[in-house]
C-alpha positions as YAML, in Angstrom:
chain: A
units: angstrom
residues:
- id: 1
  name: MET
  ca: [87.53, 124.77, 103.62]
- id: 2
  name: GLU
  ca: [90.70, 124.24, 106.07]
- id: 3
  name: THR
  ca: [92.73, 121.02, 106.15]
- id: 4
  name: GLU
  ca: [91.85, 120.77, 109.63]
- id: 5
  name: ALA
  ca: [87.97, 120.92, 109.10]
- id: 6
  name: VAL
  ca: [88.54, 117.98, 106.50]
- id: 7
  name: ALA
  ca: [90.55, 115.93, 108.95]
- id: 8
  name: THR
  ca: [88.09, 116.48, 111.68]
- id: 9
  name: LEU
  ca: [85.15, 115.27, 109.41]
- id: 10
  name: ILE
  ca: [86.99, 112.10, 108.66]
- id: 11
  name: ARG
  ca: [87.92, 111.55, 112.17]
- id: 12
  name: HIS
  ca: [84.20, 112.04, 113.23]
- id: 13
  name: GLY
  ca: [82.99, 109.51, 110.61]
- id: 14
  name: LEU
  ca: [85.91, 107.08, 111.43]
- id: 15
  name: PRO
  ca: [86.42, 107.27, 115.08]
- id: 16
  name: GLY
  ca: [89.99, 106.19, 116.18]
- id: 17
  name: ALA
  ca: [91.45, 106.87, 112.56]
- id: 18
  name: GLU
  ca: [94.78, 108.68, 112.24]
- id: 19
  name: VAL
  ca: [94.18, 111.09, 109.70]
- id: 20
  name: GLU
  ca: [96.73, 113.58, 108.08]
- id: 21
  name: VAL
  ca: [95.13, 116.19, 105.40]
- id: 22
  name: THR
  ca: [96.98, 118.69, 103.03]
- id: 23
  name: GLY
  ca: [95.78, 120.80, 100.41]
- id: 24
  name: ASP
  ca: [94.91, 124.43, 99.25]
- id: 25
  name: GLY
  ca: [91.38, 125.06, 100.29]
- id: 26
  name: SER
  ca: [89.40, 123.13, 97.59]
- id: 27
  name: HIS
  ca: [91.55, 120.10, 96.51]
- id: 28
  name: PHE
  ca: [92.89, 117.96, 99.30]
- id: 29
  name: GLU
  ca: [95.01, 114.84, 99.99]
- id: 30
  name: ALA
  ca: [94.24, 112.70, 102.85]
- id: 31
  name: VAL
  ca: [96.12, 109.70, 104.44]
- id: 32
  name: VAL
  ca: [93.80, 107.74, 106.80]
- id: 33
  name: VAL
  ca: [95.02, 104.93, 109.00]
- id: 34
  name: SER
  ca: [92.17, 103.03, 110.46]
- id: 35
  name: GLU
  ca: [91.43, 99.46, 111.81]
- id: 36
  name: ALA
  ca: [87.90, 99.77, 110.17]
- id: 37
  name: PHE
  ca: [89.94, 99.07, 106.81]
- id: 38
  name: SER
  ca: [91.08, 95.55, 107.87]
- id: 39
  name: GLY
  ca: [89.67, 93.09, 105.22]
- id: 40
  name: LEU
  ca: [87.83, 95.61, 102.97]
- id: 41
  name: THR
  ca: [88.64, 96.04, 99.31]
- id: 42
  name: PRO
  ca: [90.43, 99.30, 98.18]
- id: 43
  name: ILE
  ca: [87.03, 100.83, 96.83]
- id: 44
  name: LYS
  ca: [85.11, 100.02, 100.12]
- id: 45
  name: LYS
  ca: [87.88, 102.06, 102.08]
- id: 46
  name: GLN
  ca: [87.60, 104.87, 99.60]
- id: 47
  name: ARG
  ca: [83.80, 104.65, 100.17]
- id: 48
  name: LEU
  ca: [84.25, 104.83, 103.93]
- id: 49
  name: VAL
  ca: [86.38, 107.82, 103.82]
- id: 50
  name: MET
  ca: [84.07, 109.56, 101.10]
- id: 51
  name: ASP
  ca: [81.13, 108.91, 103.09]
- id: 52
  name: THR
  ca: [82.37, 111.02, 105.78]
- id: 53
  name: VAL
  ca: [82.63, 114.36, 103.56]
- id: 54
  name: LYS
  ca: [79.73, 113.53, 101.20]
- id: 55
  name: ALA
  ca: [77.77, 116.66, 102.23]
- id: 56
  name: GLN
  ca: [80.75, 118.92, 101.73]
- id: 57
  name: ILE
  ca: [81.39, 117.50, 98.33]
- id: 58
  name: ALA
  ca: [77.76, 117.77, 97.23]
- id: 59
  name: SER
  ca: [77.49, 121.50, 98.43]
- id: 60
  name: GLY
  ca: [80.70, 122.23, 96.46]
- id: 61
  name: GLU
  ca: [82.63, 123.47, 99.58]
- id: 62
  name: LEU
  ca: [85.10, 120.46, 99.13]
- id: 63
  name: HIS
  ca: [85.97, 119.97, 95.53]
- id: 64
  name: ALA
  ca: [88.41, 117.20, 95.31]
- id: 65
  name: LEU
  ca: [89.83, 114.78, 97.80]
- id: 66
  name: SER
  ca: [92.74, 112.13, 96.95]
- id: 67
  name: ILE
  ca: [92.67, 109.47, 99.61]
- id: 68
  name: LYS
  ca: [95.48, 107.03, 100.80]
- id: 69
  name: THR
  ca: [94.00, 104.45, 103.08]
- id: 70
  name: LEU
  ca: [96.12, 102.03, 105.49]
- id: 71
  name: THR
  ca: [95.50, 99.78, 108.32]
- id: 72
  name: PRO
  ca: [97.54, 99.99, 111.44]
- id: 73
  name: GLU
  ca: [99.54, 96.86, 110.28]
- id: 74
  name: LYS
  ca: [100.45, 98.35, 106.92]
- id: 75
  name: ASP
  ca: [101.37, 101.61, 108.50]
- id: 76
  name: GLU
  ca: [104.10, 100.04, 110.94]
- id: 77
  name: GLY
  ca: [106.94, 99.26, 108.57]
...
């Protein structure tokens, strides 16, 4: 799986999110900035992102995803 494919899945599941993905084909790191995270606990933010790629994780196409979630306010400075 390519980094852009992972980013596209996340963007599709979280419209309006800014997404940056790096990785080696099976292990990926994602930084996701979204207004949808406002007011959510860290675990709920992680779940929102993981829900966007759950089919790929279940199939084994995506082995591991490390996630950093930010709201636009937290990303500004």
